[in-house]
N, C-alpha and C positions, 0 to 999 in steps of 0.2 A: 501403380501408387499404391502402398499400402493403404487398410484402414485409418491408422493414426497420422498417416502423413497428409490428410485431406486439408484444403486450403478455405478453399469457399463451402462453409457450411452455415447453417442459421447460427447455433453459437458464435462462431468466429465472426460474424457480421454485426452480431450484438457487441462483441467485445471491441471491434473497431469502431461501431458508433460511441462506444463507452470513452474508446482514446480520444475520439474527435472532441469529446465535450470538455476535455483537459484544457486546451487553450481558452473555450470560452468559461470557463471558471473561473480561471486564472483572471481575464480580462474583466469578468463582473466584479472579481474582488478587488482589482486594481485600478480600474479605469474609473467607472460612473460609481462603483462602490454599491452595486445593488445586490445587499447580501440577502435579501430574499429570493431575487431569480437565482444568485448563486448557489443557494440550498436547494432551490427546485432541478437545477442540473446535476447538483450531488446526490439528489435522492433518485431520479433518474437512473444516475450512473448505478447506484446501490441496487435498483432493481433489475437492470440490466444484468448487472455481477450474479445477482442469484438466480436470472431466468437462464442465462446462458451454461451454468451448471446444469440446472434441472434439465434444460431441452438437449443437451449435450448425451447426458445419460438416459432420457426419454426416446430421444431419436437414435443413441447410439452413433453418434457424430464425434466423439472424442478424440482429439488432436493433437500433437505435439504443438503446433502452431498457436492452438487455443491454449494449451497449457503452459506457454510463454506468454501470450499476450495478457491473459488474467491478473498477475501478479505484477505484471508491466504496468498495466493500467492503475492498479492499487499504488505502487511506487510514484506514479506521477501524480495521482491524484494528490498523495501525501506530500510530496514535494511542493506542488502548485500551490496545496495550502499554507504550508510550513513558508514559503517565501512570502507570499500575500500576508500573512500574520506577522512576519517579522517587519517588513516595509511598513504595515499600520501600525506598529507598536501593541501587538495583541500577545504575542510572544516574544520573550527573550532571544536573540540570536544565539546564545550556547544550547539551547535545546534543539536547535535546528541541527547545529553542528553535530550534536549528540546522535541526531536520528542519521543524517548522511553519512557521518563516519563509521554508525553500525552498517550499513549498508554498501560502503564500501568495503570494509573488512571481509564481510561475507561475499563480494564481487571478486575481492583479490583470491580468495580461496578457491573458486571455481576452475581456474586455469591450472591451479597447483594440483588439485584433484585429478584434474584430466592429463596431466602430465603422469602422473602416478598411477593411472590407468584405473581411475574411479569415474562414475558419473556425478552429476550436483547430488547434494545430499536431501535425502526425502524430506518433505515439508512438515514440520514442528505443527501441531495443533498450538502450542505455545505461539509461536510466528505467526498464525493465522488469527488467533486471539488479540495478541498483540496489534497486529495491525486493526482488528477489526474496534479494537478500544480507542485506538487513535482517531479512525476514521468516525467514529462516535462523537469523539471531543470536537470536531470542525463546528458543527452546527450550533452545538452550545458556546462554543468559544464566541461565534458570530454573533447569538442571541443574548450575550453578555455585555454586549458592546451597546445594546439599546440603552437609552437612558429612561428606565422606568422601573418598575416594582418587577416585570417580568426578568429584565435584563438581572438585574441584582439577584432574582431567584436564581437563574441559570448558571450565573458566576461561579458559586462553588463547585457546583457540578460541573461543567465545563473542564474546571482546573482539576478536578480530581480524575476524569476522564484523562486529561493530558498526561498528568503524573503517571498513573497507573500504566498509561498505553507505552509511554517514555520506558519506564522501567521493565516491562514485559517485553518489550522490543529489543533494550538493550541483553536481557535474560536470554533470549531466542537468539539473539546474535551471538552472544558467548558462547550458547550449547553448537549452533553450526561451527564456530571456528574451533571449537575443541574435538569436535568429531571428525573435522578435516585434518586438523594437527596428527590425531591419533592415526586417521587413514595411511595419512603420507608417512608417519614415523614406520608403521606396519609395512608399508611396501618399500621401504629402503632398507637393505641389509646393514648391519650393523659392523 
């Protein structure tokens, strides 16, 4: 097995732990609506996300499996939060449909690129930034639900992060799709 193909590494264990937190996060948001504990799970997820990358580089334990797990966990936390926010009437459904539609559009490009002889497109910092901004919006959206001056203070911050996150997310998705279309056209003789 090559260096990049290892499954059982410290960073991968952290990513699996992070993935295991997704159903707990969703249950805390929808079941007992323990938003404080949901934020704790989310913060722990963020710390393990940061740690898995640092440890992978520090211990030279980068792997293809880890490279797949990390964005998967980001997408699942985003999806879980968006579903909960729609169910709880915190975010309108159309926002979630835009985010899911963007991910589906990018996902459809992957097998088309593979068939044309290309691998997946390189990760854009814009896409990472968009995910970061969206993930940053979630605790503020939960805090904005508090019936207090702190909740009222958090509301404009929450919706600003959400708006910018969605705009950047769409923009990065458009770039990924345009890159895929360009590559596929280049691969086909006219």
